[in-house]
Every structure is written in C-alpha cells, then in structure tokens.
C-alpha positions as CSV (number, residue, x, y, z in Angstrom):
1,X,0.0,0.0,0.0
2,X,1.3,3.4,-0.9
3,X,1.3,6.5,1.3
4,X,-1.1,8.3,-1.0
5,X,-4.3,8.9,0.9
6,X,-6.4,8.8,-2.3
7,X,-4.9,5.4,-3.2
8,X,-5.5,4.1,0.3
9,X,-9.1,5.2,0.2
10,X,-9.7,3.5,-3.0
11,X,-8.0,0.3,-1.8
12,X,-10.4,0.4,1.2
13,X,-13.3,0.6,-1.2
14,X,-14.1,4.3,-0.6
15,X,-14.0,7.2,-3.0
16,X,-11.4,9.9,-2.7
17,X,-12.5,12.9,-0.5
18,X,-12.7,15.1,-3.6
19,X,-15.9,13.4,-4.7
20,X,-17.8,13.5,-1.4
21,X,-18.4,17.2,-0.6
22,X,-20.2,17.9,2.6
23,X,-23.9,18.5,2.2
24,X,-26.3,20.0,4.7
25,X,-29.1,17.9,6.1
26,X,-32.1,18.0,3.8
27,X,-35.1,18.4,6.1
28,X,-37.6,18.2,3.3
29,X,-36.5,14.6,2.7
30,X,-36.9,13.8,6.3
31,X,-40.4,15.2,6.1
32,X,-41.1,13.1,3.0
33,X,-40.1,10.1,5.0
34,X,-42.6,11.0,7.7
35,X,-45.4,11.3,5.1
36,X,-44.5,8.1,3.3
37,X,-44.4,6.2,6.7
38,X,-47.8,7.6,7.6
39,X,-49.1,6.4,4.2
40,X,-47.8,2.9,4.9
41,X,-49.8,2.8,8.1
42,X,-52.9,4.1,6.4
43,X,-52.3,1.8,3.4
44,X,-52.5,-1.3,5.6
45,X,-55.4,0.2,7.5
46,X,-57.2,0.5,4.2
47,X,-56.3,-3.1,3.3
48,X,-57.8,-4.2,6.6
49,X,-61.2,-2.8,5.7
50,X,-61.3,-2.9,1.9
51,X,-61.7,-5.8,-0.5
52,X,-58.0,-6.8,-0.8
53,X,-57.4,-9.6,1.8
54,X,-53.6,-9.2,2.0
55,X,-53.0,-8.4,5.7
56,X,-52.8,-10.2,9.0
57,X,-56.3,-9.1,10.0
58,X,-59.0,-8.1,7.6
59,X,-62.7,-7.3,7.7
60,X,-63.9,-7.4,4.0
61,X,-66.1,-4.4,3.2
62,X,-69.8,-5.0,3.2
63,X,-70.6,-1.7,1.6
64,X,-69.6,0.4,-1.4
65,X,-67.1,2.5,0.5
66,X,-64.7,-0.4,0.5
67,X,-64.1,0.4,-3.2
68,X,-62.8,3.8,-2.2
69,X,-60.3,2.2,0.1
70,X,-59.2,-0.1,-2.8
71,X,-58.6,2.9,-5.0
72,X,-56.6,4.5,-2.2
73,X,-54.5,1.3,-2.0
74,X,-54.0,1.3,-5.8
75,X,-52.7,4.9,-5.9
76,X,-50.4,4.2,-3.0
77,X,-49.0,1.0,-4.4
78,X,-48.2,2.7,-7.7
79,X,-45.6,5.0,-6.2
80,X,-44.9,5.0,-2.4
81,X,-42.7,2.0,-2.0
82,X,-40.7,3.0,-5.1
83,X,-40.3,6.4,-3.5
84,X,-39.0,4.8,-0.3
85,X,-36.3,3.0,-2.4
86,X,-35.4,6.2,-4.1
87,X,-34.8,8.0,-0.8
88,X,-32.8,5.0,0.4
89,X,-30.7,5.1,-2.7
90,X,-30.1,8.8,-2.3
91,X,-28.5,8.4,1.1
92,X,-26.5,5.3,0.2
93,X,-23.5,6.9,-1.6
94,X,-22.8,9.3,1.2
95,X,-22.8,6.5,3.8
96,X,-20.5,4.4,1.6
97,X,-18.2,7.4,1.1
98,X,-17.8,8.0,4.8
99,X,-17.3,4.3,5.8
100,X,-15.8,2.4,3.0
101,X,-16.9,-1.1,1.8
102,X,-16.5,-3.3,4.9
103,X,-17.8,-0.8,7.5
104,X,-20.7,0.1,5.2
105,X,-21.7,-3.5,4.8
106,X,-21.5,-4.1,8.6
107,X,-23.6,-1.0,9.2
108,X,-26.3,-2.0,6.7
109,X,-26.3,-5.5,8.2
110,X,-26.8,-4.1,11.6
111,X,-29.3,-1.3,10.8
112,X,-31.4,-3.5,8.4
113,X,-30.7,-7.0,9.5
114,X,-31.4,-6.6,13.2
115,X,-34.9,-5.0,12.7
116,X,-35.7,-7.7,10.1
117,X,-34.8,-10.5,12.6
118,X,-36.7,-8.8,15.4
119,X,-39.8,-8.8,13.2
120,X,-39.3,-12.3,12.0
121,X,-38.6,-13.8,15.4
122,X,-40.7,-11.7,17.8
123,X,-43.2,-9.4,16.1
124,X,-44.4,-11.7,13.4
125,X,-45.6,-14.4,15.8
126,X,-47.4,-11.7,17.8
127,X,-49.0,-10.2,14.7
128,X,-50.1,-13.6,13.3
129,X,-51.8,-15.0,16.4
130,X,-55.2,-14.5,14.8
131,X,-54.2,-16.4,11.7
132,X,-53.0,-19.3,13.9
133,X,-56.3,-19.4,15.8
134,X,-58.3,-19.5,12.5
135,X,-56.1,-22.2,11.0
136,X,-56.1,-24.2,14.3
137,X,-59.9,-24.2,14.2
138,X,-59.9,-25.4,10.6
139,X,-57.7,-28.3,11.5
140,X,-59.8,-29.1,14.6
141,X,-62.9,-29.3,12.4
142,X,-61.2,-32.1,10.5
143,X,-60.2,-33.8,13.7
144,X,-56.5,-32.8,13.3
145,X,-54.2,-30.8,15.6
146,X,-52.0,-27.9,14.6
147,X,-49.1,-27.4,16.9
148,X,-48.0,-23.8,17.2
149,X,-44.5,-24.5,16.2
150,X,-45.7,-26.0,12.9
151,X,-47.6,-22.8,12.2
152,X,-44.6,-20.7,13.3
153,X,-42.4,-22.3,10.7
154,X,-44.9,-22.5,7.9
155,X,-46.0,-18.9,8.3
156,X,-42.4,-17.6,8.0
157,X,-42.8,-14.3,6.2
158,X,-41.1,-10.9,6.4
159,X,-44.4,-9.1,6.3
160,X,-44.0,-5.4,5.8
161,X,-40.3,-5.8,6.5
162,X,-39.9,-7.2,3.0
163,X,-38.8,-3.6,2.2
164,X,-35.9,-3.9,4.6
165,X,-35.1,-7.4,3.2
166,X,-34.9,-6.1,-0.4
167,X,-33.1,-2.9,0.6
168,X,-30.4,-5.0,2.3
169,X,-29.9,-6.9,-1.0
170,X,-29.7,-3.6,-2.9
171,X,-27.1,-2.2,-0.4
172,X,-24.9,-5.3,-0.8
173,X,-25.1,-5.1,-4.6
174,X,-24.2,-1.4,-4.4
175,X,-21.2,-2.1,-2.2
176,X,-20.0,-4.8,-4.6
177,X,-20.4,-2.5,-7.6
178,X,-18.5,0.3,-5.8
179,X,-15.8,-2.0,-4.6
180,X,-15.3,-3.3,-8.2
181,X,-15.2,0.3,-9.5
182,X,-12.6,1.3,-7.0
183,X,-10.3,-1.5,-8.0
184,X,-10.6,-0.7,-11.7
185,X,-9.9,3.0,-10.9
186,X,-6.6,2.1,-9.3
187,X,-5.3,0.3,-12.4
188,X,-2.7,-2.5,-12.6
189,X,0.0,-0.3,-11.0
190,X,-2.2,1.1,-8.3
191,X,-2.3,4.6,-9.8
192,X,-5.5,6.7,-9.4
193,X,-7.4,6.7,-12.7
194,X,-10.7,7.9,-11.3
195,X,-12.2,10.9,-13.0
196,X,-12.4,14.2,-11.2
197,X,-15.4,15.4,-9.2
198,X,-18.6,14.8,-11.1
199,X,-20.2,17.9,-12.3
200,X,-23.8,18.6,-11.3
201,X,-26.1,18.0,-14.3
202,X,-29.7,19.1,-14.3
203,X,-32.3,16.4,-15.0
204,X,-33.5,16.9,-18.6
205,X,-37.2,16.5,-19.6
206,X,-36.3,14.0,-22.3
207,X,-34.4,11.9,-19.7
208,X,-37.6,11.8,-17.6
209,X,-39.7,10.7,-20.5
210,X,-37.3,8.1,-21.7
211,X,-37.0,6.6,-18.2
212,X,-40.8,6.5,-17.8
213,X,-41.3,4.7,-21.1
214,X,-38.4,2.3,-20.3
215,X,-39.9,1.6,-16.8
216,X,-43.4,0.9,-18.3
217,X,-42.0,-1.4,-20.9
218,X,-39.7,-3.2,-18.5
219,X,-42.6,-3.6,-16.0
220,X,-44.8,-5.0,-18.7
221,X,-42.2,-7.5,-19.8
222,X,-41.4,-8.5,-16.2
223,X,-45.0,-9.2,-15.5
224,X,-45.1,-11.8,-18.3
225,X,-43.1,-13.9,-15.9
226,X,-44.0,-12.3,-12.6
227,X,-47.7,-11.3,-12.8
228,X,-49.3,-9.1,-10.2
229,X,-50.9,-12.0,-8.3
230,X,-47.5,-13.6,-7.6
231,X,-46.5,-14.2,-4.0
232,X,-43.0,-15.4,-3.0
233,X,-43.4,-17.6,0.1
234,X,-40.8,-17.6,2.9
235,X,-39.2,-14.4,1.5
236,X,-42.6,-12.8,1.9
237,X,-42.5,-10.5,-1.1
238,X,-46.1,-9.3,-1.6
239,X,-45.4,-7.2,-4.7
240,X,-42.6,-8.7,-6.7
241,X,-44.4,-7.5,-9.8
242,X,-43.1,-4.0,-8.9
243,X,-39.4,-5.0,-8.7
244,X,-38.4,-3.1,-11.9
245,X,-39.7,0.1,-10.2
246,X,-38.0,-0.6,-6.9
247,X,-34.6,-1.4,-8.4
248,X,-34.7,1.5,-10.9
249,X,-35.8,4.0,-8.3
250,X,-33.0,2.9,-6.0
251,X,-30.6,3.6,-8.8
252,X,-32.2,6.9,-9.5
253,X,-31.8,7.9,-5.9
254,X,-28.0,7.1,-6.2
255,X,-27.8,9.2,-9.4
256,X,-29.9,12.0,-7.9
257,X,-27.3,12.3,-5.0
258,X,-24.3,12.3,-7.3
259,X,-25.8,14.8,-9.8
260,X,-27.7,17.1,-7.5
261,X,-31.1,16.4,-9.2
262,X,-33.2,16.9,-6.2
263,X,-31.8,20.4,-5.5
264,X,-31.7,21.5,-9.2
265,X,-35.3,20.5,-10.2
266,X,-37.2,23.7,-11.3
267,X,-40.5,24.4,-9.6
268,X,-42.3,24.0,-12.8
269,X,-41.2,20.4,-13.1
270,X,-43.1,19.6,-9.9
271,X,-46.3,21.0,-11.1
272,X,-45.9,19.3,-14.5
273,X,-45.3,16.0,-12.6
274,X,-48.6,16.4,-10.7
275,X,-50.4,17.4,-13.9
276,X,-49.2,14.5,-15.9
277,X,-50.0,12.1,-13.0
278,X,-53.5,13.6,-12.8
279,X,-54.2,13.4,-16.6
280,X,-52.9,9.8,-16.7
281,X,-55.1,8.8,-13.8
282,X,-58.2,10.4,-15.4
283,X,-57.5,8.5,-18.6
284,X,-56.8,5.2,-16.7
285,X,-59.8,5.1,-14.3
286,X,-62.5,4.7,-17.0
287,X,-60.4,1.9,-18.5
288,X,-59.7,0.0,-15.3
289,X,-63.4,-0.1,-14.2
290,X,-64.5,-1.5,-17.6
291,X,-62.1,-4.3,-18.2
292,X,-61.8,-7.7,-16.7
293,X,-59.4,-7.3,-13.7
294,X,-57.8,-10.7,-14.5
295,X,-56.4,-9.2,-17.7
296,X,-54.5,-6.5,-15.7
297,X,-52.2,-8.7,-13.8
298,X,-49.7,-9.5,-16.6
299,X,-49.1,-12.5,-18.8
300,X,-48.4,-10.3,-21.8
301,X,-52.0,-8.9,-22.2
302,X,-52.4,-5.4,-23.7
303,X,-54.4,-4.4,-20.7
304,X,-51.4,-5.1,-18.5
305,X,-49.3,-2.8,-20.7
306,X,-51.8,0.0,-20.1
307,X,-51.6,-0.7,-16.4
308,X,-47.8,-0.6,-16.4
309,X,-47.9,2.6,-18.4
310,X,-50.2,4.3,-15.9
311,X,-48.3,3.1,-12.8
312,X,-45.0,4.3,-14.3
313,X,-46.3,7.7,-15.3
314,X,-48.1,8.2,-12.0
315,X,-45.1,7.2,-10.0
316,X,-42.7,9.4,-11.8
317,X,-45.1,12.3,-11.8
318,X,-45.8,12.0,-8.0
319,X,-42.1,11.7,-7.2
320,X,-41.3,14.8,-9.1
321,X,-44.2,16.7,-7.7
322,X,-43.8,15.8,-4.1
323,X,-40.0,16.4,-4.2
324,X,-40.5,19.9,-5.4
325,X,-43.4,20.7,-3.1
326,X,-41.6,19.4,0.0
327,X,-38.3,21.1,-1.0
328,X,-40.0,24.5,-1.5
329,X,-42.7,24.5,1.2
330,X,-41.7,21.9,3.8
331,X,-38.0,22.3,4.1
332,X,-38.0,23.0,7.9
333,X,-38.7,21.1,11.1
334,X,-39.8,22.1,14.5
335,X,-39.7,19.9,17.6
336,X,-42.7,17.8,16.5
337,X,-41.5,17.1,13.0
338,X,-38.0,16.2,14.3
339,X,-39.6,13.7,16.7
340,X,-41.7,12.2,13.9
341,X,-38.7,11.9,11.6
342,X,-36.5,10.4,14.3
343,X,-39.0,7.6,15.0
344,X,-40.3,7.0,11.4
345,X,-38.3,3.9,10.7
346,X,-39.3,2.4,14.1
347,X,-42.9,3.1,13.2
348,X,-42.4,1.1,9.9
349,X,-41.0,-1.8,11.9
350,X,-43.6,-2.0,14.6
351,X,-46.8,-0.8,12.9
352,X,-48.1,-4.3,11.9
353,X,-48.9,-5.6,15.5
354,X,-50.3,-2.2,16.4
355,X,-52.8,-2.3,13.5
356,X,-53.8,-5.9,14.1
357,X,-54.4,-5.1,17.8
358,X,-56.6,-2.1,16.9
359,X,-58.4,-4.3,14.4
360,X,-59.3,-6.8,17.0
361,X,-60.2,-4.1,19.5
362,X,-62.8,-2.6,17.1
363,X,-64.0,-5.8,15.5
364,X,-67.4,-5.5,17.2
365,X,-68.0,-2.0,16.0
366,X,-70.4,-2.0,13.1
367,X,-69.9,0.8,10.6
368,X,-69.2,1.4,6.9
369,X,-65.7,0.4,5.8
370,X,-64.6,4.0,5.2
371,X,-65.7,5.0,8.7
372,X,-63.8,2.2,10.4
373,X,-60.8,3.1,8.3
374,X,-61.0,6.7,9.4
375,X,-61.5,5.8,13.0
376,X,-58.7,3.2,13.2
377,X,-56.4,5.2,11.0
378,X,-56.8,8.3,13.3
379,X,-55.9,6.2,16.3
380,X,-53.2,4.1,14.6
381,X,-50.9,7.0,13.6
382,X,-50.3,8.5,17.1
383,X,-50.3,5.1,18.7
384,X,-47.6,3.8,16.3
385,X,-45.4,6.7,17.0
386,X,-45.9,6.3,20.7
387,X,-45.0,2.6,20.6
388,X,-42.0,3.5,18.4
389,X,-40.9,6.0,21.0
390,X,-41.1,3.3,23.7
391,X,-39.3,0.8,21.5
392,X,-36.4,3.2,20.9
393,X,-36.1,3.8,24.6
394,X,-35.0,0.2,25.1
395,X,-31.2,-0.2,25.6
396,X,-29.3,0.4,22.4
397,X,-32.5,0.1,20.3
398,X,-32.0,3.7,18.9
399,X,-28.9,2.4,17.2
400,X,-30.9,0.3,14.8
401,X,-34.4,2.0,14.8
C-alpha cells in the first residue's frame, strides 16, 4: 500500500475525498419520510377494511365505501414504496463514502438485518396469532391438531419488513459495484485513474420521458413472468411485480445524489409532474373499471401494458411533484417534525402488530368500511409513534431503529 491517501481510500473501497463534498441535512427529505411512513400505516389500514385480503387481520367491506379504500391502496401502491427505495438510494452513496466497503456492509447488516430479525422472530408471531387461531380451528374441524411450532415455521414471512429485506440486498449489490469500480480505478499499477469530481447535471425532460417509457415497458415484460398476483413464500415479497420500479428508483436515488437532481429541479417540473399524473389517472380510471381485472395482472396482455404505463407515469409524476413541493414548502422542522422523523423507521418496523391489535379491538364496531378506516387510522398514527418511542427507549434500540 502506498502513502497516497487517495490510493489508500480506493483500496479500502471508498472514493477519494474530492468526490464527497459535505452537504447540509435535507429536512424536506426527512419530512417526505414522515409522510410516506404515515401512508404505509394508512395503506395497511385500508387493506384491513377494503376488498383486498392481503393483511394479517381483515374485515372485508360490506358496503360500497370499500371500493374507495381499494382505490386509495391502488394509488399508494403505484408509487410510495418506489419512493422509499429512491430515498434510500439517495443516502446510500454518502454512507459508503464515509465508511468504505466493509464498515458500510457491517452498518447495513446491523441497521437493516437486526430489525428484520426482530420482526421475524418476535413481532411476526405476535402479529399472526389471529391467523393461527383460524387455522387451528380449521384443523380441529377435520379432527386434526395444529401445533403452534408448525404454524410458526410454515407462516415464516417478512411481512412489511420485505422492504428492509430487499433494501439490504440492494445495499450489498451497491457495495459490490462500488468495490469493483474502486479496484478498476486504481489500475494495474495502483495509480489513481478515477475521474475528477462529477459535475452537477440538471435532470432533462427528455431523460424523464425516456425513463418513464423504459420503466413501463420493463414492468410489462417483467409481469409476463411475474404477474401481479405472484407471491413469493418464505421471502414474503407481496409485490414482486413492482421489482423493476423498486430497483430502478433505488438507482435513480443514487444518481440524484451524485448529480444534485433533487436540488436543481425547477419548480415547474413539480407542477408538470402532478399534472401528468392527474391526466394519466383520469384516462386510466374509466379503463380500469370497464375491463376484466384478470387481464390487468400481466401474462403479456395489452391491458397489463396499459396498467404498467399508468403506474410508471403516475409514480414518476408523483415523485417529481412531491419532491419539489416538500423542497419549496416543507424544508424545515420544529420539535414535533423532528420527533416524527427520528421515529419514522421504528414506526415502519412495529406498525403491523399495532394495526392488528386495533383491528381486534374494534371488530365488534359495526360501521361502513370507510368510517372504520378513518377511526382506526386516526388512532393508529399517534399510537404507532408512541409505541415506536417506547421501543427506541430500550437499551441500544435507537442504534438500529
């Protein structure tokens, strides 16, 4: 190893200091994380009382308001998890730059792996007790017994922590790519051949259009093999049909950090993004309510191409619009917002058992689906943050939550 600090940094898997300028904390991104986390809680509350039985505890709607909850779920699903991956991608390069390859990997393994294991080993059994009771009764009706340990193993599933599971994979792949790039930059003789500091390049409209079209086509082709009704057991991936969006948005987040896209987006781009998302939705809604829903899931149907086009257009438009609005109007934090931001990840980790507990608590309340959604959602948000606060008060818990 040479005495050159740049060479040493590259050999450790990090970039030279010249390409990692210090950047101030972006409070509007913290506020975006708060909003998206609240949407996750409300999303699963809507699933509880809508017509999509994809949650630990559900009460299928018995009135027309359940359709409104399904539409809310559809809009959320089209963009909000992809936005989470983009934000995660945005902060990944800076973390790697500070730590280098091995410390970065250890940090990701600790901050993502430990919450994942906590959910799998402790919170998942607590959340799924209702499912065990139902399945045990089914077995008893046939004169068979269902030991809990059998259910514990067979119901192994990451639940909402599938996001953490996939993000951990993305982080490992990023580290491998960076490590390989650092080695190539050194050259055979160990000299530094890395290019100078990357110049900030504004995001061009044509690039946005090309990405949206590519995402729509890629999603359509992916769903020929992985249609929307695909579920991956054990890994617990509820929406593997969105993987092209998740992966590409993570990469976009990395590029946005390197090229300063979030800070250089003109205000007009945000309003155009909202407008395009609105127009695309107004064109898609009459279509989606008139076709057979079975044709929308994939398998190469033209209807699934239309769905992929709407999802991609809506997602890109919402991301552009929300980024600009939060940057211009919500780029500050008081004590309350700082508290919500600090506990947002913990809320994501613990919200499932909180929602299931509220579902059981209000199961005897008879009301329209939308009313129960509003009631439970209004209680769930502050309760999730309160439980998150209590969880982070446990010894060393704030190091991973």
